[in-house]
C-alpha positions as CSV (number, residue, x, y, z in Angstrom):
1,X,7.1,-17.8,5.2
2,X,8.5,-21.1,4.9
3,X,6.9,-24.2,5.9
4,X,3.2,-25.8,5.2
5,X,0.2,-23.0,4.4
6,X,-2.2,-26.0,6.1
7,X,-0.4,-26.2,8.9
8,X,0.0,-22.7,9.6
9,X,-3.8,-21.9,9.1
10,X,-5.0,-24.0,12.3
11,X,-3.4,-21.7,14.9
12,X,-4.0,-18.9,13.3
13,X,-7.7,-20.3,12.7
14,X,-8.0,-20.8,16.4
15,X,-6.5,-17.6,17.6
16,X,-9.1,-15.7,15.4
17,X,-12.0,-17.8,16.9
18,X,-10.9,-17.7,20.7
19,X,-9.1,-14.6,21.2
20,X,-10.3,-12.2,18.3
21,X,-9.4,-8.9,20.1
22,X,-5.2,-10.1,20.2
23,X,-3.5,-8.4,17.6
24,X,-5.9,-8.4,14.7
25,X,-4.0,-6.8,12.3
26,X,-0.7,-9.2,12.6
27,X,-3.2,-12.4,12.9
28,X,-5.4,-11.5,9.9
29,X,-2.2,-10.6,7.4
30,X,-0.7,-13.7,8.3
31,X,-4.0,-15.8,7.4
32,X,-4.3,-13.4,4.2
33,X,-0.8,-14.4,3.4
34,X,-1.5,-18.1,4.3
35,X,-5.0,-18.4,1.9
36,X,-3.1,-16.7,-0.6
37,X,-0.3,-19.2,-0.6
38,X,-3.3,-22.2,-0.7
39,X,-4.7,-20.4,-3.9
40,X,-7.8,-19.2,-1.6
41,X,-8.0,-16.0,-3.7
42,X,-11.3,-14.3,-2.3
43,X,-11.1,-15.5,1.3
44,X,-7.1,-14.2,0.9
45,X,-8.5,-10.8,-0.7
46,X,-10.8,-11.0,2.4
47,X,-8.4,-11.0,5.0
48,X,-6.2,-8.6,3.8
49,X,-9.0,-6.4,3.7
50,X,-9.5,-7.0,6.7
51,X,-6.2,-6.4,7.7
52,X,-5.2,-3.6,6.0
53,X,-8.6,-2.1,7.9
54,X,-7.1,-2.6,11.4
55,X,-3.3,-2.1,10.0
56,X,-1.5,1.2,11.9
57,X,1.7,0.7,9.6
58,X,1.8,0.2,5.4
59,X,2.5,-3.6,5.3
60,X,-0.9,-4.6,4.5
61,X,-1.9,-2.3,2.2
62,X,1.5,-3.1,0.4
63,X,0.8,-6.8,0.8
64,X,-2.6,-6.2,-0.6
65,X,-1.7,-4.4,-3.5
66,X,0.9,-6.5,-4.0
67,X,-1.5,-9.3,-3.8
68,X,-4.3,-7.5,-6.8
69,X,-1.4,-6.4,-9.1
70,X,-0.4,-10.5,-9.1
71,X,-4.4,-11.1,-9.2
72,X,-3.9,-8.6,-12.4
73,X,-6.5,-6.1,-10.7
74,X,-3.8,-3.3,-11.6
75,X,-6.1,-0.4,-11.3
76,X,-7.0,-1.5,-8.1
77,X,-3.5,-3.1,-7.0
78,X,-2.4,0.9,-7.7
79,X,-5.4,3.0,-6.0
80,X,-4.4,1.3,-2.4
81,X,-0.4,1.4,-3.4
82,X,-1.1,5.3,-3.7
83,X,-3.1,5.7,-0.8
84,X,0.6,4.2,0.6
85,X,1.9,7.1,-0.4
86,X,-0.1,9.5,0.2
87,X,-0.5,8.2,3.6
88,X,3.2,8.3,4.1
89,X,3.5,12.4,2.6
90,X,0.9,13.3,5.4
91,X,2.8,11.7,8.0
92,X,5.2,12.9,10.3
93,X,9.0,11.6,10.0
94,X,9.0,9.1,12.6
95,X,6.3,7.0,10.4
96,X,8.1,7.5,7.1
97,X,11.1,6.0,8.9
98,X,9.6,3.2,10.7
99,X,7.6,2.2,7.3
100,X,10.1,3.2,4.8
101,X,10.5,-0.2,3.3
102,X,7.0,-0.9,3.0
103,X,6.6,3.3,1.6
104,X,10.0,2.2,-0.9
105,X,8.5,-1.1,-1.9
106,X,5.2,0.6,-3.1
107,X,6.8,3.4,-5.5
108,X,8.7,-0.1,-6.8
109,X,5.4,-1.8,-7.8
110,X,3.5,1.6,-8.4
111,X,6.1,2.4,-11.1
112,X,6.2,-1.2,-12.6
113,X,2.1,-0.9,-12.7
114,X,2.4,2.5,-14.2
115,X,4.3,1.2,-17.4
């Protein structure tokens, strides 16, 4: 995500207020990532949680877990990343193929957190 976080946040917040039903998981994930870049930790965490609650895939969970790991909240991060792997195990081949990148990333971050 390149560019100014301040410029990115304005249209996302407008979209959230005017049409909250439009792709909430994607929008909330973009807002969370933007807030993270701005250093607004509590707001970013809140939006990562909201994105994960609306998400059908693994990206929002991975990014939430990674952010928690960066904050030094390793146990919380592990729990979320383990959920990604658990979901993958209990899902079918199509889900695992579509979410392969996020599953692999989750495995790598978990391995680092377990050292």
